C-alpha positions in Angstrom: 5.2 -3.4 11.2 4.4 -7.1 11.4 4.2 -8.6 7.4 1.4 -10.9 6.8 2.4 -13.8 4.6 -0.2 -16.0 2.8 0.5 -18.4 0.3 -2.2 -18.7 -2.5 -2.8 -21.2 -5.3 -3.3 -20.2 -9.0 -5.4 -22.9 -9.6 -7.8 -22.5 -6.6 -8.0 -18.9 -5.9 -8.3 -18.0 -2.1 -10.9 -15.1 -2.4 -10.1 -14.1 1.2 -6.4 -13.7 0.5 -7.3 -11.5 -2.5 -9.7 -9.4 -0.8 -7.6 -8.9 2.2 -4.5 -7.6 -0.2 -7.1 -5.4 -1.9 -8.4 -4.1 1.2 -4.8 -3.1 2.3 -4.2 -1.6 -0.8 -7.1 0.3 -1.0 -6.2 1.9 2.6 -2.9 3.2 1.3 -0.6 0.0 2.3 1.7 -2.0 0.6 1.3 -5.5 -0.7 3.8 -7.6 -2.3 2.5 -10.4 -4.9 3.9 -12.3 -8.0 3.5 -11.2 -11.6 4.9 -13.4 -14.3 8.2 -11.5 -14.4 9.2 -10.8 -10.9 7.3 -10.1 -7.7 6.1 -6.4 -7.3 5.6 -4.3 -4.4 2.0 -2.7 -4.8 0.7 0.6 -3.6 -2.6 2.7 -4.8 -0.9 4.4 -7.9 -3.2 7.1 -7.8 -2.9 8.1 -4.0 0.3 9.8 -3.6 1.3 9.1 0.1 1.0 5.4 -0.8 3.3 5.8 -3.5 5.8 7.6 -1.3 5.4 4.4 1.2 6.9 2.2 -2.0 10.2 4.6 -2.0 10.6 4.7 1.6 10.2 0.7 2.3 12.8 -0.1 -1.2 14.9 2.8 -0.1 14.1 4.1 -3.6 15.2 7.6 -5.4 12.4 9.5 -5.7 13.4 10.5 -9.0 12.9 6.6 -10.4 9.6 6.3 -11.4 6.9 3.5 -10.7 5.1 1.5 -13.3 1.1 1.6 -13.0 -0.4 -1.9 -13.2 -4.0 -2.4 -14.6 -5.9 -5.4 -15.1 -8.3 -4.2 -17.8 -7.9 -2.0 -21.4 -10.8 0.1 -20.3 -8.6 1.4 -16.9 -6.1 3.3 -19.5 -8.4 6.0 -20.3 -8.5 7.7 -17.0 -4.5 7.7 -16.4 -3.5 8.7 -20.3 -4.2 11.6 -22.4 -3.8 9.9 -25.7 -3.4 6.4 -27.0 -1.2 6.3 -30.1 -2.5 3.9 -32.8 0.7 1.7 -32.6 0.0 1.2 -28.8 -3.3 -0.1 -29.7 -1.9 -2.6 -32.0 0.9 -3.7 -29.6 -1.5 -4.2 -26.8 -3.6 -6.2 -28.9 -0.9 -8.6 -29.1 1.0 -8.5 -26.0 -1.4 -7.3 -23.0 -1.9 -8.6 -20.9 1.8 -10.0 -20.6 5.4 -8.5 -19.9 5.3 -5.5 -21.9 5.3 -1.8 -20.2 4.2 1.2 -22.5 4.9 4.9 -21.5 2.1 7.6 -22.4 1.3 11.2 -21.7 -0.3 11.0 -18.1 -3.7 12.7 -17.1 -3.9 14.4 -13.7 -5.5 11.6 -12.2 -1.7 10.2 -11.7 0.2 12.0 -8.9 3.7 13.2 -9.9 4.7 11.1 -6.5 4.2 7.9 -8.7 5.5 9.1 -11.8 9.0 10.6 -10.5 7.8 14.1 -11.5 7.3 13.2 -14.9 4.4 14.2 -17.0 4.4 10.5 -18.5 3.3 7.4 -17.1 4.4 3.7 -17.3 1.8 1.5 -17.9 1.5 -2.4 -17.7 -1.1 -5.0 -17.7 0.1 -8.4 -16.3 -0.7 -11.8 -17.2 -0.5 -13.2 -14.0 -3.9 -14.3 -12.6 -3.3 -13.6 -8.8 -1.6 -10.0 -10.0 -4.8 -9.2 -11.9 -6.9 -10.2 -9.3 -5.3 -8.2 -6.8 -5.1 -5.2 -8.8 -9.0 -5.4 -9.6 -9.5 -5.8 -5.9 -7.2 -3.0 -4.9 -9.2 -0.4 -6.9 -7.6 -0.8 -10.6 -4.5 1.3 -10.6 -1.4 -0.2 -8.3 1.9 1.2 -8.9 4.3 -2.1 -8.4 8.1 -1.9 -8.7 10.1 -4.9 -7.8 9.5 -6.0 -4.4 13.2 -6.0 -3.2 15.6 -3.4 -1.6 16.7 -1.0 -4.1 19.4 -1.9 -6.1 19.4 -5.7 -5.0 18.6 -8.3 -7.2 15.0 -8.5 -8.2 12.7 -11.3 -6.2 11.4 -14.2 -8.2 10.0 -15.9 -5.1 8.2 -14.8 -2.2 11.1 -16.0 0.3 13.2 -13.1 -1.8 10.7 -10.8 -1.0 10.8 -11.6 2.9 14.6 -11.3 2.7 14.5 -7.5 1.7 11.1 -6.5 3.1 9.6 -8.4 6.0 8.7 -5.4 8.6 8.7 -2.8 6.1 5.4 -3.7 4.3 1.9 -4.9 5.2 1.6 -8.1 3.4 3.3 -10.7 0.9 1.1 -12.6 -1.1 3.3 -16.1 -1.8 2.2 -17.3 -5.3 5.3 -19.5 -5.8 8.1 -18.8 -8.3 7.5 -16.5 -11.4 7.9 -17.6 -14.8 10.0 -15.2 -16.8 12.2 -13.8 -14.3 13.2 -10.6 -15.8 11.2 -7.4 -15.4 8.9 -6.3 -18.5 10.0 -4.5 -21.7 9.6 -0.7 -21.4 8.7 0.9 -24.9 8.1 4.7 -25.0 4.9 5.3 -27.1 5.4 9.1 -26.8 8.1 9.5 -29.3 8.4 8.3 -33.3 9.6 5.7 -33.8 8.5 4.0 -30.5 11.5 3.3 -28.1 12.9 0.6 -26.0 14.2 1.9 -23.0 14.4 -1.5 -21.3 14.7 -4.8 -22.8 12.9 -7.9 -21.6 10.6 -11.0 -23.0 8.8 -8.9 -25.5 11.8 -8.2 -28.0 12.6 -5.4 -30.5 12.2 -8.3 -33.4 8.6 -9.0 -32.1 7.6 -5.4 -31.7 9.0 -4.6 -35.3 6.9 -7.5 -37.0 3.9 -5.4 -35.6 4.4 -1.6 -36.0 7.7 -1.3 -38.2 10.9 0.5 -36.8 11.6 0.6 -33.0 14.4 2.2 -31.9 16.5 1.2 -28.6 17.5 3.8 -26.3 21.4 2.9 -25.2 21.9 6.0 -23.1 22.7 5.6 -19.1 22.3 8.6 -16.5 24.7 9.1 -14.1 23.6 8.5 -10.4 24.6 12.2 -9.8 22.8 13.9 -12.7 19.7 16.1 -12.0 18.3 14.6 -15.0 15.1 12.3 -14.3 14.8 8.8 -15.7 11.8 8.2 -18.0 11.9 4.6 -17.0 13.1 2.3 -14.0 16.5 1.2 -14.3 18.1 4.0 -16.5 19.9 5.9 -13.9 20.7 3.5 -10.9 22.7 0.7 -10.5 20.3 -2.4 -10.2 20.2 -6.1 -9.7 23.4 -6.0 -8.2 24.7 -8.6 -5.9 27.1 -7.8 -2.6 30.1 -9.2 -4.4 31.9 -7.5 -7.1 30.6 -9.0 -10.3 32.6 -9.0 -13.7 31.1 -10.1 -17.1 33.6 -11.6 -19.6 32.8 -11.6 -23.5 34.5 -13.2 -26.4 35.4 -16.6 -27.9 33.7 -18.9 -25.2 36.8 -21.2 -24.8 39.1 -18.3 -24.2 36.6 -16.5 -21.8 36.1 -20.1 -19.6 40.0 -19.9 -19.7 40.2 -16.3 -18.5 37.7 -16.9 -15.9 39.5 -19.9 -14.3 42.8 -17.9 -14.3 41.1 -15.1 -12.4 39.2 -17.7 -10.2 42.2 -19.4 -9.1 44.1 -15.9 -8.8 41.3 -14.6 -6.3 41.1 -18.0 -4.3 44.8 -18.3 -3.7 44.5 -14.6 -2.2 41.8 -16.0 0.2 38.6 -14.4 -1.2 35.1 -16.7 -2.0 34.6 -16.9 -5.8 31.7 -17.7 -7.7 31.3 -18.4 -11.4 28.1 -18.0 -13.5 28.1 -20.6 -16.0 26.0 -22.3 -18.5 25.0 -25.9 -19.1 27.5 -26.1 -22.0 30.2 -24.8 -20.0 30.0 -25.8 -16.4 32.3 -28.6 -16.6 35.0 -26.7 -17.8 35.5 -24.9 -14.5 38.1 -26.1 -12.1 37.7 -24.1 -9.1 35.2 -21.6 -7.1 31.8 -22.0 -6.7 30.0 -23.0 -10.1 26.4 -22.2 -10.4 24.7 -23.4 -13.9 22.1 -20.5 -15.0 20.8 -22.3 -17.8 21.3 -23.7 -21.3 22.3 -21.6 -24.2 20.0 -23.5 -26.3 16.9 -21.8 -24.6 18.0 -18.1 -23.0 14.9 -18.1 -21.4 16.2 -20.3 -19.0 19.0 -17.9 -18.3 16.5 -15.3 -17.6 14.6 -17.4 -15.2 17.6 -18.1 -12.9 19.6 -14.9 -13.2 18.5 -13.3 -10.1 18.0 -16.3 -7.6 21.7 -17.2 -8.4 23.0 -13.7 -7.5 21.0 -13.8 -4.3 22.5 -17.7 -3.8 26.0 -15.8 -4.0 24.7 -13.2 -1.5 23.8 -15.9 0.9 27.3 -17.9 0.2 29.4 -14.7 1.3 30.8 -14.3 -2.4 33.2 -11.7 -2.8 34.1 -11.8 -6.6 31.7 -13.1 -9.3 32.7 -13.6 -12.6 29.9 -14.1 -15.7 30.2 -15.3 -19.3 28.3 -12.9 -21.6 25.3 -14.0 -23.3 23.7 -13.0 -26.8 22.4 -9.9 -27.7 19.1 -10.7 -29.8 15.8 -11.8 -28.2 15.8 -12.4 -24.5 19.4 -12.4 -24.5 19.4 -8.6 -24.5 17.3 -8.6 -21.4 19.7 -10.9 -19.6 22.9 -8.7 -20.7 20.9 -5.7 -19.9 20.6 -7.0 -16.0 23.9 -8.7 -16.1 25.8 -5.2 -16.9 23.6 -3.0 -14.6 24.5 -5.5 -11.9 28.1 -5.3 -12.5 28.4 -1.7 -12.9 29.0 -2.1 -16.7 32.3 -3.7 -15.5 32.8 -6.1 -18.8 36.1 -7.5 -19.9 36.4 -8.3 -23.8 38.7 -11.4 -23.9 
């Protein structure tokens, strides 16, 4: 398959490119496009055969549910049985935006899209290109991250090309994304509502609106027969090719321990990468040190995470050591992704 790649500008949208992408989606094809979180791999969510193509292109387990993307609030009625009052309150504040909510689904959504579940995860992205492509494609677009399953998610069109060229019909290149980690997933079918995946819309932000919000901390083993309710709950995600270890504790001791481990691996002939921050990068004496951002603004850390993991892949790195980050606000999302990328290999210093 030849993959069409077209650059598009958010300031002056190319209507022909949007229409081409929409026609491909309506005919059952696959189109990668930017959202404010990461690049998504789109297919008609109401077409089970199209949804199956997503799983095939990504190498994604068939019980890992897809998120249905909509562009207008009115679209929710066709695919959800009920919309709880709290969901309406949250939607008024955070849709469009980096938030996914889970509802009981209607028969309009095939089980092939939901991973066999009777619930459906729904998001309304804020990104202008995403919204226009969703509308052009019929209004209901399933769009997991546009990468090979398990790899770091794509934050540029070039990342999508690396993984999916020749496997999908089209890549719409809208430049680098803004946030850099996937949406928060909030389960509205339980009380209190429960965060299944942290993101830019934080627990604190949600509780200001609707009161108590629970956080799911469970992981489902990959060989379990239990179906995950949301992406990222069961399978290893976001992982680089290198062995990644996260070190947690007093920052001075963490940097000392990373230096010790890096020197040990380098002496054995391995390539070593270190994920540092603006505050600590100068403390590392060896290895390939990459600055992920500043602790004063962890949104910078979120925005650079996947790109840095992919850079280490390109460098042929064997071992990566990373500092840990706060577990409040966007830091919760960063740590969630880091720990899954590391297979939960964390060392307390």
